[in-house]
C-alpha positions as CSV (number, residue, x, y, z in Angstrom):
1,G,0.0,0.0,0.0
2,V,0.9,3.7,-0.2
3,W,1.3,5.8,2.9
4,T,0.7,9.5,2.8
5,P,0.8,12.1,5.5
6,P,-2.6,13.6,6.3
7,A,-3.5,16.6,4.2
8,A,-3.6,18.8,7.3
9,E,0.1,18.1,7.9
10,G,1.2,20.6,5.2
11,P,0.7,24.3,4.6
12,V,-0.3,24.0,0.9
13,L,-3.5,22.8,-0.8
14,R,-1.9,19.6,-2.1
15,I,-3.8,19.6,-5.4
16,L,-1.6,17.0,-7.1
17,R,-1.5,14.8,-3.9
18,D,-5.3,14.7,-3.9
19,A,-5.4,13.9,-7.6
20,F,-2.8,11.2,-7.0
21,M,-4.8,9.7,-4.2
22,E,-7.9,9.7,-6.4
23,S,-6.0,7.9,-9.1
24,L,-4.8,5.3,-6.5
25,H,-8.4,4.8,-5.5
26,T,-9.6,4.4,-9.1
27,A,-6.9,1.9,-9.8
28,R,-7.9,0.0,-6.6
29,H,-4.5,0.5,-5.0
30,K,-4.7,0.8,-1.2
31,F,-3.5,3.9,0.5
32,Y,-3.4,5.1,4.1
33,E,-3.2,8.5,5.6
34,R,-0.9,8.5,8.6
35,N,2.1,10.4,10.1
36,I,5.3,9.1,8.5
37,T,8.5,8.9,10.5
38,F,12.0,8.9,9.3
39,E,12.2,5.2,10.2
40,D,9.2,4.5,7.9
41,L,11.1,6.2,5.0
42,E,14.2,4.3,5.7
43,A,12.3,1.0,5.7
44,A,10.1,1.7,2.6
45,D,10.3,-0.3,-0.6
46,G,10.0,2.9,-2.5
47,V,9.5,6.6,-1.7
48,F,8.1,9.5,-3.8
49,R,6.9,13.0,-3.3
50,T,4.3,15.0,-5.1
51,S,4.1,18.7,-5.8
52,S,2.2,20.8,-8.3
53,I,5.4,22.3,-9.6
54,G,7.7,19.2,-9.6
55,G,5.1,16.6,-10.3
56,V,5.6,13.1,-9.0
57,C,9.2,12.5,-8.1
58,P,10.8,9.3,-6.9
59,I,13.3,9.6,-4.0
60,K,16.4,7.7,-4.9
61,K,18.4,8.1,-1.7
62,I,17.7,8.6,2.0
63,H,20.9,9.4,3.9
64,E,23.3,6.7,2.7
65,R,20.7,4.2,1.7
66,N,19.7,3.8,-2.0
67,V,15.9,3.5,-2.3
68,P,14.8,1.2,-5.1
69,V,12.8,3.0,-7.8
70,A,12.7,0.6,-10.7
71,N,9.7,-1.4,-9.4
72,L,7.9,1.8,-8.5
73,M,8.2,3.6,-11.8
74,P,5.7,1.6,-13.9
75,T,3.0,2.1,-11.2
76,L,3.8,5.8,-10.8
77,K,3.6,6.3,-14.6
78,E,0.3,4.5,-14.8
79,L,-1.2,6.7,-12.0
80,V,0.2,9.9,-13.4
81,D,-1.2,9.1,-16.8
82,R,-4.6,8.5,-15.3
83,I,-4.4,12.0,-13.6
84,F,-3.6,13.7,-16.8
85,E,-6.1,11.8,-18.8
86,A,-8.8,12.9,-16.4
87,D,-7.6,16.5,-16.7
88,R,-7.8,16.3,-20.5
89,E,-11.4,15.0,-20.3
90,T,-12.5,17.9,-18.0
91,L,-10.7,20.5,-20.1
92,W,-12.0,19.4,-23.5
């Protein structure tokens, strides 16, 4: 599953995060809102961040530990494609 901090944890609107969570839901991926610790990040199978400016970005390294991204990339691409396809449908 995917863990994400609660929306109230950040000072911004989290527009892309919400769209990403909706894409996860539509694709029937499980996601959980919870506070994430540094230890959670170190133990994760994959880590990424979302931002309206930077998009969806995999995190490749946490301190000295390389974080695997190869297995994460196809799923992230599928989810991002869903988000942009939904945007195209609402714009046109």
